[in-house]
C-alpha positions as a Markdown table, in Angstrom:
| # | Residue | x | y | z |
|---|---|---|---|---|
| 1 | Unk | 25.3 | -54.2 | -4.3 |
| 2 | Unk | 27.4 | -57.5 | -3.9 |
| 3 | Unk | 30.5 | -57.3 | -1.5 |
| 4 | Unk | 31.9 | -60.5 | -3.9 |
| 5 | Unk | 34.3 | -60.9 | -6.9 |
| 6 | Unk | 32.2 | -60.9 | -10.1 |
| 7 | Unk | 32.5 | -61.3 | -13.9 |
| 8 | Unk | 31.4 | -58.9 | -16.0 |
| 9 | Unk | 31.2 | -58.2 | -19.9 |
| 10 | Unk | 33.5 | -55.5 | -21.8 |
| 11 | Unk | 31.5 | -55.7 | -25.0 |
| 12 | Unk | 27.9 | -55.3 | -23.5 |
| 13 | Unk | 26.0 | -53.7 | -20.8 |
| 14 | Unk | 24.7 | -56.9 | -19.2 |
| 15 | Unk | 24.2 | -56.7 | -15.5 |
| 16 | Unk | 27.5 | -58.2 | -13.6 |
| 17 | Unk | 27.3 | -62.3 | -12.4 |
| 18 | Unk | 29.2 | -63.2 | -8.7 |
| 19 | Unk | 30.9 | -66.0 | -9.3 |
| 20 | Unk | 29.0 | -68.3 | -7.2 |
| 21 | Unk | 26.1 | -68.2 | -10.1 |
| 22 | Unk | 28.7 | -68.3 | -12.5 |
| 23 | Unk | 29.4 | -71.7 | -11.3 |
| 24 | Unk | 26.2 | -72.4 | -11.2 |
| 25 | Unk | 25.1 | -75.7 | -13.6 |
| 26 | Unk | 22.5 | -78.0 | -14.4 |
| 27 | Unk | 24.1 | -80.9 | -12.3 |
| 28 | Unk | 25.8 | -80.9 | -8.4 |
| 29 | Unk | 27.4 | -82.7 | -6.4 |
| 30 | Unk | 26.7 | -82.7 | -2.7 |
| 31 | Unk | 28.8 | -83.6 | 0.9 |
| 32 | Unk | 25.2 | -84.5 | 2.3 |
| 33 | Unk | 24.2 | -87.1 | -0.4 |
| 34 | Unk | 26.2 | -89.8 | -2.2 |
| 35 | Unk | 24.3 | -89.2 | -5.8 |
| 36 | Unk | 24.5 | -86.7 | -7.9 |
| 37 | Unk | 21.7 | -84.0 | -8.3 |
| 38 | Unk | 19.9 | -82.8 | -11.2 |
| 39 | Unk | 18.3 | -79.6 | -12.3 |
| 40 | Unk | 14.5 | -79.6 | -12.3 |
| 41 | Unk | 12.5 | -76.3 | -13.2 |
| 42 | Unk | 9.4 | -77.7 | -11.8 |
| 43 | Unk | 9.7 | -79.7 | -8.5 |
| 44 | Unk | 6.8 | -80.6 | -5.8 |
| 45 | Unk | 8.6 | -81.3 | -2.4 |
| 46 | Unk | 10.4 | -80.1 | 0.4 |
| 47 | Unk | 14.3 | -79.2 | 0.6 |
| 48 | Unk | 15.8 | -81.9 | 2.8 |
| 49 | Unk | 18.5 | -79.2 | 3.9 |
| 50 | Unk | 15.5 | -76.7 | 5.2 |
| 51 | Unk | 12.7 | -78.1 | 4.8 |
| 52 | Unk | 11.1 | -75.3 | 2.7 |
| 53 | Unk | 8.4 | -76.3 | -0.4 |
| 54 | Unk | 10.3 | -76.2 | -3.5 |
| 55 | Unk | 9.2 | -74.9 | -6.8 |
| 56 | Unk | 12.5 | -75.8 | -8.6 |
| 57 | Unk | 14.8 | -78.2 | -7.0 |
| 58 | Unk | 18.3 | -79.7 | -7.6 |
| 59 | Unk | 17.0 | -83.6 | -7.0 |
| 60 | Unk | 18.4 | -86.8 | -7.2 |
| 61 | Unk | 17.2 | -89.2 | -9.9 |
| 62 | Unk | 17.9 | -92.7 | -7.6 |
| 63 | Unk | 15.8 | -91.2 | -4.2 |
| 64 | Unk | 13.7 | -88.0 | -3.2 |
| 65 | Unk | 16.3 | -86.2 | -2.1 |
| 66 | Unk | 16.4 | -82.5 | -3.2 |
| 67 | Unk | 17.5 | -79.0 | -2.4 |
| 68 | Unk | 16.9 | -75.7 | -3.1 |
| 69 | Unk | 20.1 | -73.6 | -4.8 |
| 70 | Unk | 20.5 | -71.7 | -1.3 |
| 71 | Unk | 21.2 | -75.2 | 0.4 |
| 72 | Unk | 22.9 | -76.6 | -2.4 |
| 73 | Unk | 25.4 | -73.9 | -2.1 |
| 74 | Unk | 25.8 | -73.3 | 1.6 |
| 75 | Unk | 29.5 | -73.5 | 2.6 |
| 76 | Unk | 30.9 | -76.3 | 4.6 |
| 77 | Unk | 33.0 | -74.3 | 6.5 |
| 78 | Unk | 32.5 | -71.0 | 7.8 |
| 79 | Unk | 33.6 | -68.9 | 10.6 |
| 80 | Unk | 31.5 | -67.1 | 12.9 |
| 81 | Unk | 31.9 | -64.7 | 16.2 |
| 82 | Unk | 29.8 | -67.0 | 18.2 |
| 83 | Unk | 33.3 | -69.8 | 18.4 |
| 84 | Unk | 36.6 | -69.1 | 18.3 |
| 85 | Unk | 36.7 | -72.8 | 15.8 |
| 86 | Unk | 34.9 | -72.9 | 12.4 |
| 87 | Unk | 31.5 | -74.3 | 12.1 |
| 88 | Unk | 31.0 | -77.2 | 10.1 |
| 89 | Unk | 27.7 | -77.8 | 8.1 |
| 90 | Unk | 26.4 | -80.8 | 9.7 |
| 91 | Unk | 23.5 | -83.0 | 7.6 |
| 92 | Unk | 22.8 | -85.3 | 10.7 |
| 93 | Unk | 21.7 | -84.4 | 14.3 |
| 94 | Unk | 23.9 | -87.5 | 16.4 |
| 95 | Unk | 22.4 | -86.6 | 19.8 |
| 96 | Unk | 18.6 | -88.0 | 19.9 |
| 97 | Unk | 17.8 | -85.9 | 22.9 |
| 98 | Unk | 15.4 | -83.1 | 22.1 |
| 99 | Unk | 17.0 | -81.1 | 25.1 |
| 100 | Unk | 20.3 | -80.5 | 23.0 |
| 101 | Unk | 18.5 | -79.3 | 19.7 |
| 102 | Unk | 18.5 | -75.5 | 20.0 |
| 103 | Unk | 20.9 | -73.1 | 18.5 |
| 104 | Unk | 23.5 | -71.6 | 20.1 |
| 105 | Unk | 22.9 | -67.8 | 18.4 |
| 106 | Unk | 19.3 | -67.3 | 18.7 |
| 107 | Unk | 18.7 | -69.8 | 21.6 |
| 108 | Unk | 15.5 | -71.1 | 19.8 |
| 109 | Unk | 15.0 | -74.9 | 19.1 |
| 110 | Unk | 16.3 | -76.6 | 16.1 |
| 111 | Unk | 14.7 | -79.2 | 14.1 |
| 112 | Unk | 17.1 | -82.1 | 14.4 |
| 113 | Unk | 16.0 | -83.1 | 10.7 |
| 114 | Unk | 17.3 | -80.0 | 9.2 |
| 115 | Unk | 20.9 | -78.8 | 8.3 |
| 116 | Unk | 23.0 | -76.9 | 10.7 |
| 117 | Unk | 26.4 | -75.8 | 11.4 |
| 118 | Unk | 28.2 | -76.9 | 14.7 |
| 119 | Unk | 31.4 | -77.1 | 16.3 |
| 120 | Unk | 32.8 | -80.4 | 17.4 |
| 121 | Unk | 35.4 | -79.3 | 19.6 |
| 122 | Unk | 33.0 | -76.7 | 21.9 |
| 123 | Unk | 29.8 | -78.7 | 21.1 |
| 124 | Unk | 28.0 | -75.4 | 19.7 |
| 125 | Unk | 25.3 | -75.6 | 17.5 |
| 126 | Unk | 23.2 | -73.4 | 15.4 |
| 127 | Unk | 20.8 | -72.6 | 12.6 |
| 128 | Unk | 22.7 | -72.2 | 9.3 |
| 129 | Unk | 20.2 | -68.8 | 9.2 |
| 130 | Unk | 21.6 | -67.9 | 12.1 |
| 131 | Unk | 25.3 | -68.1 | 10.8 |
| 132 | Unk | 24.6 | -67.0 | 7.1 |
| 133 | Unk | 21.6 | -64.7 | 6.5 |
| 134 | Unk | 20.0 | -63.5 | 3.0 |
| 135 | Unk | 22.2 | -60.6 | 3.1 |
| 136 | Unk | 25.5 | -61.8 | 3.9 |
| 137 | Unk | 27.2 | -60.3 | 0.8 |
| 138 | Unk | 25.7 | -56.9 | 1.3 |
| 139 | Unk | 28.5 | -54.9 | 1.4 |
| 140 | Unk | 27.6 | -52.2 | 4.1 |
| 141 | Unk | 28.5 | -48.4 | 3.7 |
| 142 | Unk | 27.1 | -48.8 | 0.2 |
| 143 | Unk | 25.1 | -45.9 | -1.0 |
| 144 | Unk | 21.6 | -46.2 | -2.7 |
| 145 | Unk | 19.1 | -44.2 | -4.2 |
| 146 | Unk | 15.6 | -44.5 | -3.4 |
| 147 | Unk | 12.4 | -43.2 | -5.5 |
| 148 | Unk | 10.6 | -42.2 | -2.4 |
| 149 | Unk | 13.3 | -40.0 | -0.5 |
| 150 | Unk | 15.2 | -37.2 | -1.4 |
| 151 | Unk | 18.4 | -38.1 | 0.0 |
| 152 | Unk | 21.0 | -41.2 | -1.0 |
| 153 | Unk | 20.7 | -43.9 | 1.6 |
| 154 | Unk | 23.5 | -46.0 | 3.4 |
| 155 | Unk | 23.5 | -49.5 | 4.1 |
| 156 | Unk | 24.0 | -50.4 | 7.6 |
| 157 | Unk | 23.3 | -52.8 | 10.3 |
| 158 | Unk | 22.1 | -51.7 | 13.8 |
| 159 | Unk | 23.2 | -54.0 | 16.5 |
| 160 | Unk | 22.5 | -52.1 | 19.9 |
| 161 | Unk | 19.7 | -53.1 | 22.2 |
| 162 | Unk | 17.1 | -50.7 | 20.9 |
| 163 | Unk | 17.6 | -49.8 | 17.3 |
| 164 | Unk | 15.7 | -47.1 | 15.7 |
| 165 | Unk | 12.0 | -48.1 | 13.8 |
| 166 | Unk | 12.0 | -48.6 | 10.0 |
| 167 | Unk | 9.5 | -46.0 | 8.3 |
| 168 | Unk | 7.6 | -48.0 | 6.1 |
| 169 | Unk | 6.4 | -51.1 | 8.6 |
| 170 | Unk | 7.4 | -49.7 | 11.5 |
| 171 | Unk | 9.1 | -52.5 | 13.0 |
| 172 | Unk | 12.8 | -52.1 | 14.6 |
| 173 | Unk | 15.4 | -52.2 | 12.1 |
| 174 | Unk | 17.4 | -55.5 | 13.7 |
| 175 | Unk | 18.4 | -56.2 | 10.0 |
| 176 | Unk | 20.1 | -54.7 | 7.2 |
| 177 | Unk | 18.6 | -51.3 | 6.5 |
| 178 | Unk | 19.1 | -48.6 | 4.7 |
| 179 | Unk | 19.7 | -45.0 | 6.4 |
| 180 | Unk | 19.7 | -41.5 | 5.3 |
| 181 | Unk | 22.7 | -40.1 | 7.0 |
| 182 | Unk | 22.0 | -36.4 | 6.4 |
| 183 | Unk | 22.0 | -33.9 | 9.2 |
| 184 | Unk | 18.5 | -34.0 | 10.9 |
| 185 | Unk | 17.0 | -36.4 | 8.5 |
| 186 | Unk | 16.1 | -39.9 | 10.9 |
| 187 | Unk | 15.1 | -41.7 | 7.6 |
| 188 | Unk | 15.8 | -45.2 | 8.1 |
| 189 | Unk | 14.0 | -48.6 | 6.6 |
| 190 | Unk | 14.8 | -52.4 | 6.4 |
| 191 | Unk | 16.4 | -52.8 | 2.6 |
| 192 | Unk | 13.9 | -55.8 | 2.6 |
| 193 | Unk | 11.1 | -53.1 | 2.6 |
| 194 | Unk | 12.4 | -51.5 | -0.6 |
| 195 | Unk | 14.7 | -54.1 | -2.4 |
| 196 | Unk | 13.9 | -53.8 | -5.9 |
| 197 | Unk | 13.8 | -57.4 | -6.0 |
| 198 | Unk | 11.2 | -57.7 | -3.1 |
| 199 | Unk | 8.9 | -60.1 | -4.5 |
| 200 | Unk | 11.3 | -62.9 | -5.1 |
| 201 | Unk | 12.5 | -61.7 | -1.6 |
| 202 | Unk | 9.3 | -61.6 | 0.2 |
| 203 | Unk | 8.3 | -65.3 | -1.2 |
| 204 | Unk | 11.9 | -67.2 | 0.1 |
| 205 | Unk | 11.5 | -65.2 | 3.7 |
| 206 | Unk | 7.6 | -65.0 | 4.2 |
| 207 | Unk | 7.5 | -62.0 | 5.3 |
| 208 | Unk | 5.4 | -58.8 | 4.3 |
| 209 | Unk | 5.0 | -55.1 | 5.6 |
| 210 | Unk | 2.0 | -54.5 | 7.9 |
| 211 | Unk | -1.3 | -53.8 | 5.9 |
| 212 | Unk | 0.1 | -55.5 | 2.9 |
| 213 | Unk | -2.0 | -58.3 | 1.0 |
| 214 | Unk | -1.8 | -62.2 | 2.0 |
| 215 | Unk | -0.4 | -63.0 | -1.6 |
| 216 | Unk | 2.3 | -61.7 | -3.5 |
| 217 | Unk | 1.5 | -61.3 | -7.3 |
| 218 | Unk | 3.6 | -60.9 | -10.2 |
């Protein structure tokens, strides 16, 4: 469902691989750190970019710096509707006053020790997750066939003030959703509620629908 370039093999039926994953390797360089980072399949610690606990990591052999794949591959510069200028990935908060540590998109507080995006010209700052969400590469308008619904579902993103409720979790569909466009059918669900790779998504987002067990098991 990605809306980005990918590589495919003409001789076998292996799934396509997107360009960012093809560029993946066992070693990386990062502008936010002076040393080369190496991939570790098992790692205990926290990501220096987002603060999440790590199960695997790209880590520095010379110090305790480590990143998950998401933070490692964040774009250094990105355009967002919140500002007329490109936002730059920022690794260190220069402003020591905590009253300025907030996000100009969601208007919530920021952790000054975590990476964020900033426009130095307008002095706008934002959480990285407010600028780039988990479904940035999903192609809106593409259809998906779900097992528990008779009609094709279309990927949509609701932006108006009072979006409809998800038929699974009953929360408002303010994120990427899959909606039935058949006449007379009002079925709509969060994509994260029916994502076939849902267990991995739940671990990353620490989210689960109502009534689901506390842990997600393989």
